[in-house]
C-alpha positions as CSV (number, residue, x, y, z in Angstrom):
1,X,-11.5,8.1,0.8
2,X,-10.3,10.7,2.7
3,X,-8.2,9.8,6.0
4,X,-6.3,12.5,8.3
5,X,-2.5,12.6,8.2
6,X,-3.0,10.6,11.5
7,X,-4.8,7.4,9.7
8,X,-2.4,7.7,7.2
9,X,1.2,8.1,9.2
10,X,-0.4,4.8,11.5
11,X,-1.1,3.2,7.7
12,X,2.1,3.8,6.1
13,X,4.0,3.0,9.6
14,X,1.8,-1.2,9.0
15,X,4.6,-1.0,5.9
16,X,7.2,-3.4,6.2
17,X,10.8,-2.2,6.6
18,X,13.4,-3.7,4.5
19,X,17.1,-3.6,5.2
20,X,17.8,-2.7,2.1
21,X,15.8,1.0,1.8
22,X,15.5,4.0,3.9
23,X,13.0,3.0,5.8
24,X,11.3,6.1,7.0
25,X,11.5,6.7,2.8
26,X,10.3,3.5,1.6
27,X,8.5,0.2,2.4
28,X,7.3,-3.0,1.2
29,X,3.1,-3.7,0.7
30,X,2.1,-6.9,1.8
31,X,2.8,-8.0,-1.8
32,X,6.2,-7.2,-2.0
33,X,6.1,-3.7,-4.0
34,X,8.4,-0.8,-2.8
35,X,5.9,2.3,-1.8
36,X,7.8,6.0,-0.8
37,X,6.0,7.6,1.9
38,X,5.8,11.0,-0.1
39,X,4.2,9.4,-2.6
40,X,0.3,8.2,-0.8
41,X,-2.1,9.0,-3.5
42,X,0.2,9.7,-6.3
43,X,-1.1,7.0,-9.5
44,X,2.0,9.1,-11.9
45,X,4.8,7.2,-8.8
46,X,6.2,4.2,-9.3
47,X,6.0,3.9,-5.5
48,X,2.8,5.5,-4.8
49,X,0.4,3.9,-2.8
50,X,-3.5,3.6,-1.5
51,X,-4.7,3.1,2.0
52,X,-6.6,-0.4,1.0
53,X,-9.3,-1.4,3.3
54,X,-8.8,-5.1,3.7
55,X,-12.5,-5.4,4.3
56,X,-15.2,-3.6,1.6
57,X,-16.9,-0.5,3.2
58,X,-20.0,-2.5,2.3
59,X,-19.5,-4.5,5.8
60,X,-20.0,-1.8,7.8
61,X,-17.9,1.2,9.0
62,X,-14.7,-0.9,8.7
63,X,-12.5,2.4,8.6
64,X,-11.0,1.2,11.9
65,X,-7.0,1.2,12.1
66,X,-6.9,-3.1,12.1
67,X,-9.1,-3.0,8.6
68,X,-7.0,-0.6,6.8
69,X,-3.1,-1.3,5.0
70,X,-0.8,0.4,2.8
71,X,-0.8,-1.2,-0.8
72,X,0.7,0.0,-3.9
73,X,-1.5,1.6,-5.5
74,X,-1.6,-1.0,-8.5
75,X,-2.4,-3.5,-6.1
76,X,-5.2,-2.1,-5.0
77,X,-6.3,-0.6,-8.3
78,X,-6.6,-5.2,-9.1
79,X,-7.8,-6.2,-6.4
80,X,-10.5,-9.0,-7.2
81,X,-13.0,-10.4,-4.8
82,X,-11.0,-8.5,-1.8
83,X,-7.8,-11.1,-2.4
84,X,-4.9,-9.1,-4.0
85,X,-3.6,-10.2,-7.5
86,X,-0.1,-8.8,-6.8
87,X,0.9,-7.0,-10.2
88,X,3.8,-5.1,-8.7
89,X,6.3,-6.9,-6.8
90,X,9.8,-5.7,-6.3
91,X,13.5,-7.1,-7.6
92,X,15.9,-5.4,-5.4
93,X,15.2,-1.8,-5.2
94,X,13.4,-1.2,-8.0
95,X,9.4,-2.9,-8.6
96,X,8.6,-4.7,-11.5
97,X,5.1,-5.0,-12.8
98,X,4.6,-9.4,-13.5
99,X,2.7,-10.8,-16.2
């Protein structure tokens, strides 16, 4: 899915700010995984992230900002039936994979 730079920024701003990292560069997704602003769309990065549609597009045109959230790419990839599985979370200032 293609999003404008404006939409990417607005979705990034929805991520959780944490006092232990630089908020302009690093934030947390809904699973608590660190994501890095400049790593949008990068699946080779430990901090890569994507824009997730909370409700799938087949429910209609749900590209409205209220239906979008930032997710670490592995957390987005592992979603099942609209539920988060959260295989990646943070530990301190690094990400760890849970089993």
